[in-house]
N, C-alpha and C positions, 0 to 999 in steps of 0.2 A: 504494499500500500504506500501511498505518498505520506509525507509527514504532516500534511495540512490537517488541522483540527476542524471538526464541524463548526459551521457558523453559529448553530444553535444547539443547545443540549437536546438529546433525543426526547426527553419529557416534554419539551416545548415544540421541537420540530416535527415530531411524529404526528400530533394532531393537525398541524398545518399541512403536512404532506397529504394526510387523509382528506382534508378540506379541498385541497387542489384536485385530488382524484374524484371526489364527489361532484365538484363543479364541472369537471370534464365530462363525467357521466351524465350530468343533467343536460349539458349541451348536446351530447350524443342522443339523448332522449328526444330532445326538440327536433333534431335533424331526422331521427327515425320517424317521428310522428308527421313531420313535413313530407317525408318520402311516402308515408302511408296515405296522406291526404291526396297526393298526386296520383298514386295507384288507384285509390277509390274513385277519383274523379275520371280517370281513363277507362277503368273497367265498369263504371256505374254500379258499383257494389252497394249493397244495403248496409254494409259495415261502416262505422265511422273510423277515422284515422287511428284512434287509440286502440280500437278492437282489432284493426288490421295488424297493428304492431304487436299486440299481445299474442296473436296467433302465429307469430314468427319469432319464437324465443331465440333461435340460433342466429337469426339476422340481428336481433337485438344484442346478443353477446358479441358478435363480430364488430358491429358499429360502435358499441360502448368501448371496447378495448382499443379500437383504432383511434379513439380520442384520448383515452386514459394513458396509453403507453407514451406517446410524445410528451404529455404533461408530466408524467413521472420522470422521464429522462431529463427534461429541461429544468423543471422546478425542483425535482428531487436532488439533482446534482447541485443546484444553486443553494439550496438550504443545507445540504450535508457536506459539501466540499469533497464529494467522492468523484474519482476519475472513472472513465469508462472501464479501465482495468480493474479498479476497485469493485465495480459492479458486475464483474465477470463477463463483460461484453467483448473484451479483446483477449483471446486466449488461443494459443497454437492448437491446431487439431480440433477446432470447434465442431466441425461436421462429424468427425469420428466420435467425439464425446456425445454428441446429440444422438447418434445412432445407437451407441452402446447404452446410453441412458434409456432410450425408447424400448430396446429389447429387454433390459433388465426390469423396467417398470411394468411392461406387459406380462413378463414371466412371474413377477411378484403377485400379480392379480390372478393369472391363469392357473397357477399351481394349486391353491386351495379350491378354486372353483371347479377344476377338473376332478379333483379328488372327491369333492362333494357330489359331483354328477356320478362318479363311479360307485359310490356307496348308496346312491338313491336319495340324497338329501337335497338335490337340485333336479328340477324337471322343466321340460319345455312348456311354454305357455303362449298365449296370444295377448294382444293389447287392443283396446278400442281407441287409444290415443295416437299411437304410432305404429306404422307398418314394420314388418320384418321380412327377411328373405329377399327375393328378387324385387318385390315391390318397394323395398326400402333402399335400393341401391343409390337412387338419386339423392335421397336425404342423407345417406351415409357419406356420399362424396362431398356434399355441401358441408356436412358437419365436421369433417376432418380439418379444413382450414379454420373453421370457427373455433374448434377446440384447441387448435395449435396456437392461434392468437391469444385465446384466453389463458392457456397454460403459460405462454411466454409472459403475458401481462402480470399474472399472479406471481410467477417467479421473479420477475423484475421488481415488483413491489416488495415482496416479503424477503426474498433472498438477495436480490441485487441492490436494494436500497436499505430496508430496515435492518437486515442482519449485519452488514459491515458498519452501519451507522451506530447501532447499539453496541456492537462489539468494541468500537473505539472507547466508548464511555463506560461499559460495564464488564467487558470480557467476553470470551467465546461462549462458555456455558450459559451465562445469564442472557446473552443475546439469542441463543438458540430457544430458550424457554420463552422469552418475550415474544419472538416472532412466531413461534408455534401457537401461543395463545392468541395473538392477532389473527392468525390463520383460522383458528377456531371461530373467532368472532365473525369472520367473513361468511363462513359456511353454517354456523351454528343455528341460525334462524331459518334455514331452508326447510321445505316441507318434510314432515315426519321425522324431524331431528330427535335424537335420543341421547341419554347419557353415554351409552356405548359408542354411539356415532361421534359424539364430541371427543371421546377418548381416541378413537380411530383417527380423526382429523388431527388431533394434537400429535399422535405418533407419526402421522404422515408429515406434519410440519417439521419434526425432529429429523426424520429421514431425509427430507429434501434439504434441510438446512445443513446437515452433516455432508451431504453430497456436494453442496456449494463450498463448504469449508475445506474439504480435502482436495478438491480439484480447482477451486477458484474460477469455476466455469458456470456461468448462467445457462449455458447450452446443455450441460450434462443434467442439471436439475430440471430444465424444461423437458428434456427427453424422458426422464423418469415420470414426470407429471403427465405428459401427453400419453406415454405408453400405458400408464395405469388407466387413464380416462378412456382411451380408445378401446382397450380390451374390455373394460367394464361396460360401457354404454353402447358402443358401435359394433362390437363383435358378439358379446354374450347377451346383451340387452338388459343387464341389471340397471337399476337406478344408480345414478352417480350423484351422491350428496343430495338425494331426494328428488332428482329430476330424471325423467324418462325421455329417451331420444330414439330416433329410428335405428334399427339394428339388423345385422345380418342373421343373428339368432335372437331368440327371446326366451331366456331362462329365468326361473324364479326359485327361491327357496320353498321347499314343501311346507305345508301348514303344520308346523311342529315347533313348540317353544324351544326345544333343544337345538333343532336345526337352525332356527332363526338367531338363536344366541351365538351359534358357531359360525354361521355363514351370512348373517345379516338379513334384514327384512325390507320394509318399505323405504328406509333411508338409503340402503345400498350396502355394499360389502364393507364400507367403513365402520359399520357397527357389528361386524362379525369377528368373534375372538380368533378364528382360524386365520383371518386376514391380518389381525393384529400380529399374530405370531409370524406370518409370512413377511410383514413389514420389518419385524425385528430381525429376521434372518437376512433379509435384503439389506438392512443397515449394516450388518457385519460384512456382507459382500462389498458394499460401497466403501467401507473402510479399507478393505483389502485392495480393492481396485485403486483406491487413492494412492497407494504406494507405487503404482505403475504409471498412472496418468497425471499425477500432481505435477505442477510446474517445476521446471528444473532450475529456475533462477532464484532459489532461496539460498540463504547462507548456509554453510555446512552445519549440520546439527539441528536445523529448524525443523519443527514438526509439520508434516503435511497438513494437519488439521489446524494450523495456526496461520491463517491468511494475513494476520496483522504483521507477520515478520517481513521486514523490508527486503526488497529484492537485492541480491548481491550485485556489486558492480565491479567489473574488472579494474585492477589498478593500472595507472599509467606506467608505461615502460620505465624501468629503472627505479620504481618506488620500492623502498625497503619493505620486506615482508614482515 
């Protein structure tokens, strides 16, 4: 990291950054409603502009993050004095880290889901809200970029801005906890949220935060996040943090208290204890991977999990060692 200190303490700066993000989201909402008004006028639909927008949640997600992300980059950097490198945006091998993260994120979700299917605790189902199979292909293809932008936006906010910002003031472990709690606040009021669901979101926040710390790459954390969401909602058709999307398959946990406790219910896999265990195992894998993919420009002896360590710089020729 650079040696510049944040312009504001995180206790003051964090609410300001949140206000900036909310303001950007409100502008995006106005733009989305304006788009809806134009679409309703052209198609002569019986819906009003707000109803048109509410029926297109993926479009709403995409438009919202397209406004929030630039606001976070511009105002987040200004308030925190973080550089693009501090935020994990500039890292060698970003595409490779993104792909590795995506594969690991999907595997973390698929492993307990497939085990649950094998023992009969997960079964195929249908939905009256969203299609599945071939009929869902168009929706799935549109959902992938929407989920990608959303995953990047959330990782930019929580791991790219808040995590290094809080780490400078309070240290790595405290920053992990604070950002994981903020992550819970973002998702905790989603439909059908539960205590186990909050626990799963918190654990996911730790998982993603450690992934950022050991690699200093926002792209690795984004890959993990996107891989999990795509496997959850677009491949298997589970709810993702309470929301249902078009999916190639449509699975659900059987109507059993034990099965729902282990594999999640109406909120999604985040509230399943088996998925909590899978996240824990994946966290260990992330720590191991960090020894191979962590940046090489740390001083000798610095920990891969300590992105606060300043990069080593080569000494000028002739400088005494």
